[in-house]
C-alpha positions in Angstrom: 105.0 -65.3 -84.7 105.3 -63.1 -87.7 103.4 -60.5 -85.8 105.6 -60.8 -82.6 108.6 -60.9 -84.7 107.7 -57.3 -86.3 106.7 -56.0 -83.1 109.9 -56.6 -81.5 111.7 -55.1 -84.7 109.7 -52.0 -84.3 110.3 -51.8 -80.8 114.4 -52.4 -81.4 114.0 -49.6 -84.0 112.1 -47.0 -81.8 114.5 -47.4 -78.6 117.3 -47.0 -81.3 115.8 -43.5 -82.5 115.2 -42.5 -78.9 119.1 -43.3 -78.4 120.2 -41.3 -81.1 118.7 -38.0 -79.6 120.4 -38.6 -76.3 123.7 -40.1 -77.2 125.7 -36.9 -76.7 124.1 -36.0 -73.2 126.6 -37.6 -71.1 128.7 -34.8 -70.7 125.4 -33.1 -69.7 124.7 -35.6 -67.0 127.5 -33.7 -64.2 125.5 -30.0 -65.1 122.5 -28.8 -63.4 119.5 -29.5 -65.5 117.5 -26.3 -66.7 114.0 -26.3 -65.9 112.1 -26.6 -69.2 108.4 -25.0 -69.2 106.0 -25.8 -71.8 105.6 -22.1 -72.6 103.3 -20.9 -75.5 105.3 -19.5 -78.1 106.1 -16.0 -78.1 108.0 -13.1 -79.9 111.2 -14.7 -78.6 110.6 -18.4 -79.4 111.3 -20.1 -82.5 108.7 -22.4 -84.0 109.1 -25.7 -86.3 106.5 -27.1 -87.8 105.2 -28.1 -91.3 102.3 -26.2 -91.6 104.2 -23.2 -94.2 105.6 -25.3 -96.8 107.3 -22.0 -98.2 109.4 -21.8 -95.0 112.8 -23.0 -95.3 115.4 -23.6 -92.6 119.0 -22.5 -93.4 121.5 -24.5 -91.1 125.2 -23.4 -91.0 127.8 -24.9 -88.8 130.7 -23.3 -87.6 133.7 -25.5 -86.1 135.2 -24.4 -83.3 136.8 -25.4 -79.9 136.8 -24.2 -76.6 139.2 -21.1 -76.8 137.3 -19.8 -80.1 133.8 -20.6 -79.5 132.9 -17.5 -77.5 134.5 -15.2 -80.0 132.8 -17.1 -83.0 129.4 -16.7 -81.3 129.8 -12.9 -80.3 130.9 -12.1 -83.9 127.9 -14.1 -85.1 125.4 -12.8 -83.0 126.4 -9.0 -83.7 126.9 -9.7 -87.5 123.1 -11.7 -87.9 121.3 -9.3 -85.2 122.6 -6.2 -87.3 121.4 -7.6 -90.8 119.1 -10.1 -90.5 116.2 -8.0 -89.7 116.6 -5.8 -92.8 116.9 -8.7 -95.3 113.9 -9.7 -97.1 112.6 -13.0 -96.7 114.0 -13.1 -93.3 111.8 -15.0 -90.6 113.7 -15.6 -87.4 117.2 -17.0 -86.4 118.9 -18.9 -83.5 122.2 -19.3 -82.7 123.3 -22.4 -80.8 126.4 -23.1 -78.8 127.9 -26.6 -78.3 128.3 -27.7 -74.9 131.2 -29.6 -75.5 132.6 -26.2 -77.5 133.0 -28.0 -80.8 130.7 -25.8 -82.9 128.4 -22.7 -83.3 125.3 -23.5 -85.5 123.4 -20.5 -87.1 119.8 -22.1 -87.5 117.7 -19.5 -89.7 114.0 -19.5 -91.3 113.4 -17.9 -94.6 110.3 -17.3 -96.6 110.5 -18.3 -100.0 111.9 -21.7 -101.5 114.4 -20.1 -103.6 116.8 -18.7 -100.9 117.9 -15.7 -103.2 118.0 -13.3 -100.4 119.9 -15.7 -98.0 122.4 -16.4 -100.6 123.0 -12.9 -101.1 123.3 -12.2 -97.4 125.8 -15.4 -97.1 127.8 -14.5 -99.9 128.9 -11.3 -97.9 128.3 -12.0 -94.2 129.1 -15.6 -93.5 132.2 -15.7 -91.2 135.2 -17.7 -92.2 136.3 -18.4 -88.9 139.4 -20.7 -89.9 141.1 -21.0 -93.3 141.1 -24.8 -92.9 137.8 -25.2 -91.8 135.3 -23.6 -94.0 131.6 -23.3 -92.0 129.1 -25.6 -93.7 125.4 -24.8 -94.7 122.4 -26.7 -95.9 118.9 -25.4 -96.6 116.0 -28.0 -94.9 112.4 -28.2 -94.7 110.6 -29.4 -91.6 108.9 -32.5 -93.0 107.5 -34.2 -90.0 107.2 -33.2 -86.1 105.9 -34.9 -82.9 104.8 -33.0 -79.8 103.2 -33.7 -76.5 101.4 -30.0 -77.1 101.4 -27.4 -79.7 104.1 -27.4 -82.1 107.7 -27.7 -81.3 109.6 -24.3 -80.1 112.4 -23.4 -78.3 113.7 -19.7 -76.7 116.9 -18.5 -75.5 118.2 -20.7 -72.6 116.9 -23.8 -73.5 119.1 -26.9 -74.5 118.2 -29.2 -77.3 119.7 -31.8 -79.1 120.6 -31.2 -82.8 121.8 -34.5 -85.0 122.9 -34.5 -88.6 122.6 -37.6 -90.7 124.9 -37.5 -93.6 123.5 -39.9 -96.2 125.8 -42.6 -97.3 126.7 -42.9 -101.2 123.9 -44.8 -102.9 121.6 -44.4 -100.1 118.3 -42.4 -100.5 117.2 -39.9 -98.1 113.5 -40.5 -98.4 114.3 -44.3 -97.1 115.7 -43.0 -93.8 113.1 -40.3 -93.5 110.4 -42.6 -93.9 111.7 -44.9 -91.0 112.6 -42.0 -88.7 108.6 -41.0 -89.2 107.4 -44.3 -88.7 109.3 -44.7 -85.6 108.9 -40.9 -83.8 105.3 -41.5 -82.4 106.1 -44.8 -80.6 109.5 -43.0 -79.4 107.3 -40.1 -77.9 105.3 -42.2 -76.2 108.0 -44.5 -74.8 110.2 -41.8 -73.4 107.9 -39.4 -71.1 110.8 -36.5 -71.0 111.0 -36.0 -74.6 108.9 -32.6 -75.5 109.2 -32.7 -79.3 111.0 -34.0 -82.4 111.4 -32.3 -85.6 112.8 -34.1 -88.7 114.1 -31.8 -91.2 115.6 -33.4 -94.7 117.9 -31.2 -96.8 116.8 -30.0 -100.2 119.9 -31.4 -101.8 118.9 -34.8 -100.5 122.2 -34.9 -98.7 121.6 -34.5 -94.9 118.5 -34.9 -92.4 118.8 -32.7 -89.5 116.8 -33.9 -86.6 116.1 -31.7 -83.5 114.7 -32.5 -79.9 113.8 -30.9 -76.7 113.6 -33.1 -73.3 112.3 -32.1 -69.8 115.3 -33.2 -67.6 118.6 -34.7 -66.8 116.5 -37.3 -65.3 114.9 -38.3 -68.5 118.2 -39.3 -70.4 119.2 -41.4 -67.2 115.9 -43.1 -67.5 116.1 -43.9 -70.8 119.4 -45.9 -70.8 117.9 -48.1 -67.8 115.0 -49.3 -70.4 114.3 -52.9 -70.7 115.7 -53.8 -74.2 117.7 -50.4 -74.3 121.1 -51.5 -76.5 123.7 -48.6 -76.9 125.2 -50.8 -79.8 122.0 -50.4 -82.0 122.2 -47.6 -84.3 119.2 -48.0 -86.8 121.1 -45.4 -89.3 124.0 -47.0 -89.6 122.9 -48.5 -93.0 121.8 -45.3 -94.1 124.1 -42.5 -92.8 126.8 -41.5 -90.8 125.3 -39.5 -87.6 127.0 -36.2 -86.0 125.1 -35.2 -82.9 125.3 -32.8 -80.0 123.9 -31.2 -76.9 123.5 -27.3 -77.4 122.5 -24.1 -75.5 120.1 -21.7 -77.4 122.3 -18.7 -76.9 120.2 -16.2 -78.8 117.2 -15.7 -80.6 116.7 -13.1 -83.5 113.9 -11.5 -85.0 
């Protein structure tokens, strides 16, 4: 009986983790789903893996609305395209556009754990889009990935899920990271349309970023129809507050 109880608990956690990767895709259901292909990484592809322990990801979140999003995206793309390629330590960057218009996210990868080159760049070039809403940045390192083939990667025009788990007071980032790591293989087996997922805990212990890529709209629909799927089960609630959304990859910069 104990083994059965533990198995059921693990299954519930796996379903809840899968749910966190698709919570905000309801708005996408009314749109034509893009045709995702398992293309091999190219010069226009961003790869996320755990191989290079000196590689650090920097996430900068710009609050926008439907009226300001395109303007912010255009200014950010112009600034990063002109400056990043000349900045020591820069590897690549991508600009993500929230489908609900609420954010633009700049995701850049840098060589060197001290991030001094990025910080020098940021002091001068990070945009202030609103006096009342300062862009929020955090650095993270990819700690765990699960993929059906090869390593996680994405390119311009792909659609990905981006989630931020913001740790609650007195909760340890490592505890939540361990739960996510344990459940990710089962989620990949359970959900056939999930291509890959990458977990990126922040270096300041405050946040865990979870990035995922799916095959199609139908895969999201089928997930909600699985036996035992519980929309009220959120495995992270005791540990963190979750912010999530569906994003178009607007541009890749190298």
